[in-house]
C-alpha positions as CSV (number, residue, x, y, z in Angstrom):
1,X,-22.2,-23.7,-26.7
2,X,-24.4,-26.3,-28.5
3,X,-22.7,-28.9,-26.4
4,X,-22.4,-31.2,-29.5
5,X,-20.0,-32.3,-32.0
6,X,-20.2,-31.6,-35.8
7,X,-18.1,-31.6,-38.8
8,X,-17.0,-28.3,-40.5
9,X,-15.6,-28.9,-44.0
10,X,-12.5,-26.8,-44.6
11,X,-9.7,-26.9,-47.7
12,X,-7.0,-25.8,-45.1
13,X,-6.5,-25.6,-41.4
14,X,-3.6,-23.4,-40.3
15,X,-2.5,-23.4,-36.5
16,X,-1.1,-20.4,-35.0
17,X,2.3,-20.4,-33.9
18,X,2.6,-19.9,-30.2
19,X,4.6,-16.9,-29.0
20,X,7.2,-18.1,-26.3
21,X,8.9,-15.7,-23.9
22,X,12.9,-15.7,-23.9
23,X,14.7,-16.4,-20.7
24,X,14.4,-13.0,-19.1
25,X,15.1,-13.8,-15.6
26,X,18.9,-12.1,-15.5
27,X,17.7,-8.9,-17.4
28,X,14.6,-8.8,-14.9
29,X,16.9,-9.0,-11.9
30,X,19.3,-6.7,-13.3
31,X,16.7,-3.8,-14.0
32,X,14.7,-4.9,-11.0
33,X,11.4,-5.4,-13.1
34,X,8.8,-8.2,-12.6
35,X,8.2,-11.1,-14.9
36,X,4.8,-12.9,-14.9
37,X,4.6,-16.7,-14.7
38,X,4.8,-17.5,-18.5
39,X,8.3,-15.4,-18.4
40,X,6.8,-11.9,-20.2
41,X,7.5,-8.7,-18.4
42,X,4.8,-7.4,-16.1
43,X,3.5,-3.9,-16.5
44,X,3.0,-1.6,-13.5
45,X,-0.9,-1.8,-14.1
46,X,-2.7,-3.2,-16.9
47,X,-4.9,-0.5,-17.2
48,X,-3.6,2.5,-15.6
49,X,0.1,2.1,-16.6
50,X,0.1,-0.6,-19.3
51,X,3.7,0.6,-20.7
52,X,5.4,1.4,-17.7
53,X,7.2,-0.7,-15.0
54,X,7.1,0.2,-11.3
55,X,10.5,1.1,-11.7
56,X,10.6,4.9,-13.3
57,X,12.4,5.3,-16.4
58,X,12.2,1.7,-18.0
59,X,9.3,1.3,-20.4
60,X,8.0,-1.8,-22.3
61,X,6.1,-2.5,-25.7
62,X,4.9,-5.1,-27.9
63,X,5.4,-8.9,-27.3
64,X,8.0,-8.2,-24.3
65,X,4.7,-7.8,-22.5
66,X,3.0,-10.9,-23.9
67,X,1.7,-12.3,-27.4
68,X,0.5,-9.5,-29.6
69,X,0.1,-9.1,-33.5
70,X,1.9,-6.6,-35.6
71,X,-0.7,-3.6,-35.1
72,X,-1.3,-4.0,-31.6
73,X,2.8,-4.3,-31.2
74,X,3.2,-0.8,-33.1
75,X,0.3,0.8,-31.1
76,X,2.0,-0.3,-27.9
77,X,5.3,1.0,-29.0
78,X,4.1,4.3,-29.9
79,X,2.5,4.7,-26.5
80,X,5.8,3.9,-24.7
81,X,7.6,6.3,-26.8
82,X,5.2,9.1,-26.1
83,X,5.4,8.3,-22.4
84,X,9.0,8.3,-22.7
85,X,9.0,11.5,-24.0
86,X,7.4,13.3,-21.3
87,X,10.4,13.6,-18.8
88,X,12.8,14.3,-21.7
89,X,10.8,17.1,-22.9
90,X,10.0,18.4,-19.4
91,X,13.9,18.2,-18.5
92,X,13.2,17.0,-14.8
93,X,11.5,14.3,-12.9
94,X,9.3,15.1,-9.9
95,X,9.9,12.9,-6.8
96,X,7.5,12.2,-3.8
97,X,8.5,13.5,-0.8
98,X,7.5,10.3,1.0
99,X,10.8,8.3,1.0
100,X,12.8,6.4,3.5
101,X,15.7,7.6,5.1
102,X,18.5,5.3,6.7
103,X,20.4,6.0,10.1
104,X,23.9,4.5,9.5
105,X,24.6,4.8,13.3
106,X,21.8,2.2,13.6
107,X,22.0,0.3,10.1
108,X,23.8,-3.4,10.8
109,X,24.4,-3.8,7.1
110,X,22.2,-7.1,6.8
111,X,20.8,-6.3,3.3
112,X,17.3,-7.4,3.9
113,X,15.9,-4.1,2.9
114,X,17.7,-4.6,-0.5
115,X,15.9,-7.8,-0.8
116,X,12.4,-6.6,0.1
117,X,12.6,-3.4,-2.1
118,X,10.8,-3.9,-5.3
119,X,12.2,-0.8,-7.1
120,X,15.8,-1.2,-6.6
121,X,16.0,2.1,-4.5
122,X,18.1,0.4,-1.6
123,X,21.7,-0.4,-2.2
124,X,24.6,-1.0,0.1
125,X,27.7,1.0,0.3
126,X,31.1,0.5,2.2
127,X,31.7,3.3,4.7
128,X,34.6,3.7,7.0
129,X,34.1,2.3,10.7
130,X,34.0,4.6,13.3
131,X,35.7,2.1,15.5
132,X,38.2,0.5,13.5
133,X,39.2,3.2,11.1
134,X,41.2,0.5,8.6
135,X,37.9,-1.3,8.3
136,X,35.0,-0.8,6.1
137,X,31.4,-1.3,7.0
138,X,28.4,-2.2,4.6
139,X,25.5,0.3,5.4
140,X,22.1,0.7,3.3
141,X,21.4,3.8,1.4
142,X,18.2,4.8,0.0
143,X,18.1,6.5,-3.6
144,X,15.1,9.1,-3.2
145,X,14.6,9.5,-7.1
146,X,13.8,5.4,-7.0
147,X,12.0,5.2,-3.4
148,X,8.2,5.1,-4.1
149,X,7.4,5.4,-0.2
150,X,5.6,2.2,0.4
151,X,7.4,2.0,3.7
152,X,7.9,-1.9,3.3
153,X,11.6,-1.6,4.1
154,X,11.1,0.4,7.2
155,X,8.4,-2.1,8.5
156,X,10.8,-5.3,7.6
157,X,14.0,-3.8,9.2
158,X,14.7,-5.7,12.3
159,X,16.9,-2.9,13.9
160,X,14.6,0.3,13.1
161,X,17.2,1.7,11.0
162,X,15.1,3.1,8.4
163,X,12.4,6.0,8.8
164,X,9.6,6.7,6.7
165,X,9.1,10.5,6.0
166,X,5.7,11.6,6.8
167,X,4.7,8.1,7.9
168,X,7.2,7.6,10.9
169,X,6.3,4.9,13.4
170,X,5.8,7.7,15.8
171,X,3.4,9.5,13.5
172,X,1.5,6.1,13.1
173,X,1.4,5.3,16.8
174,X,0.3,8.9,17.6
175,X,-2.9,8.2,15.5
176,X,-3.4,4.6,17.4
177,X,-3.0,6.2,20.4
178,X,-5.5,9.2,19.6
179,X,-8.1,6.6,18.4
180,X,-7.7,4.7,21.6
181,X,-8.3,7.7,23.7
182,X,-12.0,8.1,23.0
183,X,-14.5,6.9,25.4
184,X,-15.4,3.1,25.2
185,X,-18.4,1.4,26.5
186,X,-18.7,-2.4,27.5
187,X,-21.3,-3.3,24.7
188,X,-20.2,-1.9,21.3
189,X,-16.8,-3.6,19.9
190,X,-13.8,-0.7,19.3
191,X,-12.2,-1.6,16.0
192,X,-9.1,0.2,14.5
193,X,-8.5,-0.3,10.8
194,X,-5.1,0.1,8.7
195,X,-6.1,1.0,5.1
196,X,-3.8,1.4,2.1
197,X,-3.9,4.9,0.3
198,X,-4.4,3.5,-3.2
199,X,-7.4,0.8,-2.6
200,X,-8.9,0.1,0.5
201,X,-8.9,3.7,1.8
202,X,-10.6,4.8,-1.5
203,X,-12.7,1.8,-0.9
204,X,-13.6,3.4,2.2
205,X,-14.5,6.5,0.7
206,X,-16.4,4.9,-1.9
207,X,-18.7,3.3,0.8
208,X,-19.2,6.7,2.4
209,X,-20.0,8.4,-1.0
210,X,-22.3,5.7,-1.7
211,X,-24.1,5.8,1.5
212,X,-23.8,2.4,2.5
213,X,-24.6,1.7,6.2
214,X,-22.2,0.5,8.4
215,X,-20.8,0.6,11.8
216,X,-19.6,3.7,13.3
217,X,-17.4,2.2,16.0
218,X,-14.3,1.7,13.5
219,X,-11.6,4.0,13.4
220,X,-9.5,4.4,10.1
221,X,-6.0,5.0,9.8
222,X,-4.5,5.6,6.2
223,X,-1.1,4.2,5.3
224,X,0.6,4.5,1.9
225,X,0.8,0.5,1.7
226,X,0.0,-2.1,4.1
227,X,3.5,-3.3,3.8
228,X,4.3,-0.1,6.0
229,X,2.1,-1.8,8.6
230,X,4.6,-2.9,11.4
231,X,3.7,-5.6,14.0
232,X,4.3,-3.1,16.5
233,X,1.3,-1.1,15.4
234,X,-0.8,-3.9,15.4
235,X,0.2,-5.0,18.8
236,X,0.2,-1.5,20.3
237,X,-3.5,-1.0,19.1
238,X,-4.5,-4.4,20.8
239,X,-2.2,-3.9,23.9
240,X,-4.0,-0.3,24.0
241,X,-7.4,-1.6,24.2
242,X,-8.7,-2.3,20.8
243,X,-11.0,-5.1,20.6
244,X,-9.8,-6.1,17.1
245,X,-7.6,-4.8,14.4
246,X,-8.7,-4.6,10.5
247,X,-6.1,-4.5,7.8
248,X,-7.2,-3.8,4.4
249,X,-5.0,-3.5,1.4
250,X,-5.0,-4.2,-2.6
251,X,-5.8,-7.2,-4.1
252,X,-2.8,-9.6,-4.8
253,X,-1.5,-8.5,-8.3
254,X,-2.8,-5.0,-7.9
255,X,-0.7,-3.8,-5.2
256,X,0.7,-0.1,-6.1
257,X,3.8,-1.2,-4.9
258,X,3.8,-4.7,-6.5
259,X,4.3,-6.9,-3.4
260,X,3.7,-4.8,-0.2
261,X,0.5,-6.5,0.7
262,X,2.0,-9.8,0.2
263,X,4.8,-8.7,3.1
264,X,1.7,-7.8,5.0
265,X,0.0,-10.8,4.6
266,X,3.3,-12.8,6.1
267,X,3.2,-10.5,9.2
268,X,-0.5,-10.9,9.8
269,X,-0.3,-14.5,9.5
270,X,2.8,-14.6,11.9
271,X,0.9,-12.1,14.3
272,X,-2.3,-14.6,14.4
273,X,0.0,-17.3,15.8
274,X,1.4,-14.9,18.4
275,X,-2.0,-13.6,19.7
276,X,-2.6,-17.3,20.2
277,X,0.3,-17.7,22.5
278,X,-0.3,-14.8,24.5
279,X,-4.1,-15.5,25.0
280,X,-5.8,-13.5,22.8
281,X,-8.0,-14.9,19.8
282,X,-6.6,-14.8,16.7
283,X,-9.9,-13.7,15.2
284,X,-9.2,-10.3,16.6
285,X,-7.1,-9.7,13.8
286,X,-8.3,-9.8,10.0
287,X,-6.8,-9.1,6.7
288,X,-8.9,-8.4,3.9
289,X,-8.2,-7.1,0.0
290,X,-10.7,-4.4,-0.9
291,X,-10.2,-2.3,-4.1
292,X,-11.2,1.2,-4.8
293,X,-14.5,0.5,-6.3
294,X,-15.6,-2.0,-3.8
295,X,-17.3,0.2,-1.6
296,X,-20.0,-2.5,-0.9
297,X,-17.5,-5.1,0.0
298,X,-15.9,-2.9,2.5
299,X,-19.3,-2.4,4.3
300,X,-19.5,-6.0,4.1
301,X,-16.5,-6.9,5.8
302,X,-16.7,-4.2,8.4
303,X,-20.2,-5.4,9.5
304,X,-18.9,-9.0,9.5
305,X,-15.9,-8.1,11.6
306,X,-17.9,-6.3,14.1
307,X,-20.3,-9.2,14.4
308,X,-17.3,-11.5,15.0
309,X,-15.7,-9.1,17.8
310,X,-19.1,-8.9,19.5
311,X,-19.4,-12.5,19.6
312,X,-15.7,-12.7,21.1
313,X,-16.6,-9.9,23.6
314,X,-14.6,-7.1,24.7
315,X,-10.9,-7.5,24.7
316,X,-9.2,-8.1,28.2
317,X,-6.8,-4.9,27.4
318,X,-9.8,-2.8,27.1
319,X,-10.0,0.4,29.1
320,X,-13.5,1.0,30.8
321,X,-14.3,4.8,31.7
322,X,-14.2,4.9,35.5
323,X,-17.8,6.7,35.8
324,X,-19.0,3.8,33.6
325,X,-17.2,1.2,35.7
326,X,-19.0,2.7,38.9
327,X,-22.4,2.7,37.4
328,X,-22.4,-1.0,36.8
């Protein structure tokens, strides 16, 4: 603070010993729980779920999470024990109805869904082949008690063998088509925004409650996680006449489903290259991170994106009403 060097007289200097994490990689892979860059176990949320993992039924406490003194470790352990007692006392665990369902007739057993699931909800099982009775085939199976309903596995499945209850492709595309049916003008950009339920959708609500001024030519579509946003959803919106598509999710590290937003980021980056290849400006697709408390940022992002689309002009796929076209 003083930006100067001065001596401090002392009889003894004690250096605190560092706390280094054990090699927890094998245990983390076995239990399907994350570890941070220092090797310590990573909690589901530093404020909302500090003693839990995203995988239900597994808790952490003390220096398993990071360096702590004895008092902090005891308090942490008491919190974890209290949390673990809740399902034991109740005698049951409530499960969300939004879960993935595998169609075994379509599944090819590639195991890609197993790799992308952060909760260990997807496993492979051997089933008897219908064509050759003496052969066994690998098929994916989703445990509804472990599935959190992010939908990342459904979007990543290359053969569309996984269907998300209450957020099926047909339901999401129906919302896209419904938004595109609204009358368009040649002057104002028409934008479809895909918002994750936990952060950006709440951020949009925050912007509305705070009465922040924002363009009205944007239609929001809620999904549980940006990981659920399939490339076909975005392409269908652009092909149907949307001038731009805005994807908003949780900040990296804050995703309610651990890494669903990062899978969405990879898809958006790939799609920007696809848009360039088919003759559409890549700027018509944008990805942003907006938390539930960032209503002001939501307003600013929407305004910036609308201004960008206005400079680009209407999409070549945009449908102009017949009456408007005749009037011009």
